[in-house]
Each structure stands twice: as C-alpha cells, then as structure tokens.
N, C-alpha and C positions, 0 to 999 in steps of 0.2 A: 705300529700297534693301532688297532681300531679303537676309536673312542668308546668309553664305557660310562654308563650312568650308575652312580653308586648311591643307594639309599640306606639310611640307618635310623631306626631298625629296618632290616631287610624283609621284604615280603608282606608284612602286616604290622599294624600298630593301632592303638586306640585313637579315636578322632581328636581327643583333647591333648594328645601327646605330640611334642615337637618332632619334626622329621628333618633329618640332616640330608641335604641334597648336594651332590658333588659330581663333576664330570672330569674324567681323566683321559689322557691319550690324544688331546687336541694339539694343534700346532701352536707354537708360541704366539700369544696375543691374537689368537683366532677369534673373529666375531661369530657368535652363535645366538640362536633364539631358543629359549626353553618354553615349552607349552604344557599345560595341564588341563585335563578335561575329566568330567564325570557325568553320569546320568542318574537322576533321581528315580524313585520307584514309579513315577508317572511318565518316565521317558524324557523328561526335560533335560536339555544339555546345558552344562555350566562349563565355562572356559576362562582361562587366564593365560597370558604370555608375557615374557620379559626378555629384553635384549641384554646380553652380557659380552664381556671380552675375557678370554683366557689370560692367565698370567704368563710370565716369561718361560715357565716350565711346561706350558700347555695344560694347566690344571685350572679348574673353576670350582670354588667352594662358595655356596650361597651364603654361608655364615660370614664370609670375609669380602666377597665381591659385591659391589653395588650394582643394582639394575640400572641400565642406561636409558630405559624407556620401555613403553608397553603398558600393561595394566597397572604398573606401579613403578616407582623409581627409588633409588637409594638402597641401603642395606636392609633387606627384608627377607630373612631366611625362609619364612612361611608365607610370603606374598603370593606364591602360586596357588595357595588354597584360599586365603582370606580375600583375595582380590578377584575371585571367580565371579563372572557375571552370567546371568541366564540368557540363553538364546531366545527363549520365549519371554515377551515383555511382561513386566509386573509379576514375575514369578519368584517366590521365596524358597530357598533351600530348606526343607524340613525332612527329618528322618522319620519315616512312618513305621518301619519294621526294624527294631533294634537287633533282631536275631540275625540279620544279614548285614554285610558291610557295604559302604560305598566303595566302588572300584575306581581308583584314580589312575588314569593313563598319563604318563609323563614321557615327553620326547625332546630330543635335542636336534635342532636343525642348523645346517650350515648357513652362516650369514645372518643378516638382520632383517626382520620383517619390515616392510611387506615384500622384500626381494630375497627372502631366504630360500635356500635350495634344498638339497637332498637331506633325508633323515640320517643322522649320524648314530643315534642311540635311542633306545626305547625301553621303558619298564612299566610294569603294572603293579600297583600297590593297593592293598586292601586296608581301608580305614574302618575299624570295628567300633561298635558301641557297647560291647560287653567285654570287660577284661577277662582273661583266663580265670576260670573258677567262679565267676559271678553267675548266679542262678536267677531265672525269671519264673515267678509263681503267679498265675492268674488268681485274682481274689473275687469271689462271689460269696460274701458273708453278710447275711441279713440283706440290707439294702445296698451295701457298699459294693461298688464295681471299680476295680483297680488292678494294678499289677505291682507285685512286690519284688524288689531286687535285693538279693542276699549276697553279701561278700563271701569269699571262700573262708573256711575256718568255722569253728564252733561258736564263736561269739562269747558273750553278748556284745552287740555293737550299738552305737547311738542310732536312734530312729528318726527319720525325717519324712514328712508328707510333702509332696511336690505338686504344685498347682499351676496350670497355665491359664490363659485368658479366655476371651469370649468365643473362640472358635468351636468349643465343644469337643466331644470325642475324648480320646485318650492319647496323649503324647507322652512317650516314655524315654526319649533319648537323653534328657538331662538326668533323670533318675537312674538310668542304666549306667551312665558314665560316673555318676557320683557314688554308686555302689562299689565301684572299683577303688574308691578312696577310703573304704572302711566304714561305710554307713549302710544300714538297712533303709532303703528308700521306697516309699509307696507312691507311685504315680497314680493320682486319684482323678477319676472322671466325675463330673457332676451334672452333665446333661448330654444328650445326643450320643449316647453310647449304650449298646445292648438294649436292656429293657428300661433304662433311665428315660425321663421325659425328653422328647425331641427338641423342645424349646426350653430356654432357661426358666421362664415363668417366675413365680415366687420362690425365693431361695430360703430353704429351711435349714438352719444351722444344726438341727438334730442329726441330719445326714452326716455332716462333717464330724460331729461329736462321736458318732458310731465308728467312723474311721479312726479317730484318735484312740478310742477304747480298744479297737481291734489291734492297732499297732502296739500300744502299750502292753497288751496282754501276750504278745508274741514272745516265744521263749528265747529268741535270738536278739531281742531288743533290750537294751540297757536303759533302766529308768533313772530317776523317778519321773522324768518328763521327756517329751520329744521336741524336735525342731520342726519348723515350717519354712518352706521355700516357695515363693510365688512371684510371678511377673504379671503386670497389667491387672486385669480383673482378678487373676489368681492371687496377686499380692494384696489387693484390697480385701479379698476373702480371708487371707492369712491375718490381716489386722483385725477383722471381725472375729475370727476364731480365737485369737489371743485375748480379745476383749471380753468375750462371753463365756469361753470354755475353760475347763481346768486341764492340767496335765501338759501344758505347753511351756517349755523353758526358754527357748530361743527362736527367733524368726528373722529370716532375711527377706526384705521387701525390695523387689526390683521394680522401679518405676511404677509404684502403686499409688492409689488414691486414698486419702483419709476420709473421703465421703463415700457413702453407698451409691453405686452407679447402676443405672439401667433397670433394675428390678427391685421390688420390695424385699427386704431381708427380715426374716422372722426367727425368733428363738423363744420358745415357750409362749409367755403372754406379752412379749415385747416385739416391736417391729420398728424398722428404719425405712422410711420412704426413700425412693431414689431421688438424688439431687436433681434439681431442675436443669434445663438446657435451653439453648436458643440456636436454632439452625442458621439464623441470620448472622451469627458470629463466625460461622465457618468461612474461611477464606479459600479462594481458588488460586493456585499457583499458575505461573506462566505456562506450565506443562499441562494444565487442566486438571491437576490433582487437588484433593481437598486437604486443607490444613485444619485439624480439629482442635488445636491447642486451646482456643478460647471458647470452645463449644459448651462446656459445663458452667453452671453458675458457681459463684464462690460459696462454699458450704458454711460460711461463718456469718452470713447475713440473712435476715428475715426468716421466712419459713424453712429455708434450706439448712438452717442450723440443726433441724431434726434429722438430717441425713448424715451428720457428723458421727463417725464411728467412736464410741466411748472408750478410747484407748486408756483413759485414766483408771479404768477398772483392772487393767492388765498388770501382772507382775512379770511379764515376759521381758527378756533382754532382746533389743532390736538392733539390727544392722540394716540401714537404708543404702541401697546402691542406686545412684541417680544419674541419668543421662541429662546433661545440661541443655542439650538441643532436642529433647523429647518433644515431638509435635503431636503426640496423641492426647496428652493433657499436661498440666503443670506439676510434674513430678517433684521438682525441687521445692516448690511452694508447699505441697502436701507433706513432704518429709519434714520441713521446718515447722509447720503447724503441729504435726504430731509430736515433735520434740518439745515444742513450747507447752503443749497440753500436758504431756507426761511430767515435765519438770514442775509445772504449776501445781501439780497434785502430789509432789514429793516422790515421784517414781524415778527409776534409773534413767539417766540421760542416754538416749540412743546414739550410736555412732552413725554418722552420715558421710558417705564417700561420694563425691561428685566428680563426674568425668566430662571435661570439656569436649565439644564437637562430637558428642555421643548421643545417639538417638534412643528410641523406645525399646527396640528388641535387643536387649543385652543377652546374648546367647553364650553357651560354652565356647571355648576358644576355637578359632579358625573357621567358624561359620561365616560365610560371606555377608557383608553388609547389604541390607535390602533398602533401597531408596524409597520405593512405593509399591504397594500391592493392594489387593481388594480387602477391605475390612469386612470380615465375615459376618459381623453383627449388623452393620449399617448397609452392607452391600454396595459400597462406593470405594473408589480408588483413593487412598489416603497416603500422604507422605509420613514417614516415620522419624525423620531427622537424622542428624549426624553426618560425619564425613568418613569415607572408607577406612583410612589408616588409623585415625584416632579411635574410631569405633572398634576396630580390630584389637588395638592395644588395650582398650578398656575391657574387652571381653576376657583377655588373658589375665589381667589383674583382678577383675571381679571374681573370676573362677577360683583364684588362689585365696582371695579375701574371704569368700563365703566358706570355703573348706576350713580355713584356720579358725574362723569364728565358731563354726559348729563343733570342731574338735575341742576348742577351749570351753565352750559352755555346755556341751553335752558329754564330753569325755573327761573333763578336768585337765586338759592339756593347757598349761599356762604360758606356753611360748607366745611372744608378742605377735600380733598381726603385722605382716610385713608392710613396709611403706609402699604407697601407691607408685606404680611405675611412671 
C-alpha cells in the first residue's frame, strides 16, 4: 500500500483551527521527513520541516509522535505551521486579503533531512480566514473607514472594534477570524487607508467615537456597550478610547502602552502630548537589530506624566495580555501601572495574563513567530522578543482567553475564563 497523508479537517480549515496530520502505509519504524510550505500574497515563501519515525504499524500521527529534529522537536501537532520561517530575511507573515486562503503544501519524504529521498505523499490544504457564513461589509460611513465582519445568523451579536499598530492601512485577519466565534467585529483603519491621512499626525478621538457610534447603532450588534481589541499602538488607542469615550464595556489590551506614544492625542478641548523618548537608549543586538524596550521615557515622572492615559475615568472592564519578553516597550510595566491607577481610584481590578518567553506580536494561533522585521514607523529593523515555541503556545492561549472574556462581559456568558496553558 502506498503511503497516504491524512488531514483532518480535509481540504480546508480556518487558520485558527487545529489541523490533525497523520501518515499511513509506511514501513514499520520508517524514518520520514515532513515538510510544509506556503507563499504569502507578496510571493514570499515560508517553510518548516521535521523528522519523524513511524510506529511499529507503519503509522505516524503528529498528535502522538514527537519530532526528532528539524524546525522544532518534541510533541508539536501544529509545529509545521507555527515553526515556519521566511525564505526572505526579516519578513513577517501577514494576511492581507482575508477573502482568499493561504494554500499550504504538505509533503512526506523518505528518510531524514538532509539526506531524505523521494516524495512518498503530498497534499494541499487551504487555511481560510472567514468561517462559512461570515460576511465582510466595507464601511464608508461619515469619516469612518473600516470593514465589518458579520457572523452567520440574525443576531444580535456582541460588537467589537479591532485595532492594530503603527503600520497604518487596514488589517482584517484577526477581525475576520473572530467573527467566526460569534462576534460582529469592525476592523478599523485610522491612517494610510483610502482617503484617510497618509501619516498618523495628530490623533483625534472623535474619529474613533464615530466608529463606536456606528457599531452600537448596527441592527446586528447587541448593546448596551461594545468591546475593544488592540495590539501595540492599537492597544494604547483602546485604552484612550475607554478613558474618554462612552459605550465601551470591555477591552482587551495586547502589549499596549499606558502612555500616549508618537503623536499628540486630542479629544474635544483636551490633549495628551506624546511621551518623550531617547534614541540613545536604543540598544543594538549582535545581529545588528535595534532593541527598543528602553526607548520611551517613564510616563510617571516629570513632564511625561501629562502623557499618561487617564484610565481612572473609565468604567470599562480590562484584560491585559502581556508578553514578558516584549522588546518593543515595557508592556508588563504599563499593564501593572494601569492596574494600580484603576484600583487607586476605586475602579474594577483588571485581569493581567503574562506569558513567559513571549514577544510583542501576539497573533491569532499558528502565525509563525517573527524574530525581527522593519518597524514601519521608525523604518529600522527591530527585534520583537520571545522564543518560537513559547510564543506559539501563548498565541493559542491568548486567543481563547480573549474570546471567553468578551463572551462573558458582552454576552453575559458567566463560564470561567480557562486557566492559562
């Protein structure tokens, strides 16, 4: 019998969904190498491989068989995805068009790399970013430029605004995946998209207030408030929105700053200046990359206190997801300071979940860890922190944590948040 490569689900699955990989029809204890590859929309190739040995029946199940070497070792059923590395240096895997899947090629080779021989089996699998029934609706309402992702069914559903960092444009892949979990999610652009300003400039919170109003008024959105989800600069903006605006019930802050960063923030007659910085505190690694972790001033001292986001005004319930090896800025410090400030003013104590050996870019599950890439705001190569396996495990847990948190605080689902993996 010729070897066969079995995938479950077969043919297609969502990117955040576990994929079962098994090989049958091998010789007893046959050494084989499994390889996975995909190309992003820019044509960049990502690859991973691992060496395995079949069992006494000539079968190999990645859920039970440890990898013996390659891109990862040990029992890692999804390692062929999260351990992918780019062929192009300093390239990060990002999904730019959620209407199309990533096409993953998987193959089984006889023997162990680098001396493996002929191809024994091959399969192509589509990893989608919109679950069946999810709809994407472009939004051009007043000044708001966004995409709205609607779950199947009549609703109403909990509503969430999703914000990314300083790269600008509109990233939709987190919003589209989250809509498949029963949320109406608005992926919101705030500069460098369509007719929005090309540069970040002064940030006016009235723009974000308009987005909140739009989402709350949507007939498929369940009130009385919405949720916010942000990472990096997007997380910092979520803290500002929760502090100044009404209608926000819950917010998930992924590696965010409690100080206003990079540009002045304004709302009506109030403004927050950007926190100061010092380029001399930027370190250079042995690889020649920049480590930005000490770049910003501490927002609790001197004139930089004016940059501190007034979280004490907020009645929002917060969940902070923190990579303890974040090299973009001091995410754990900022989360702890926000918590102290909230508690000192009699507000609800936020939940803080810290992930060891985890860097800045905590993505949905199975996105490969990115060691370093070009920082689109500073236009320099920076390290993001973390270690591949720990970062991958953190992404799986964080994805479950934020869903449970939003269901609890936006839907009234009182099931406890699961313990961290």
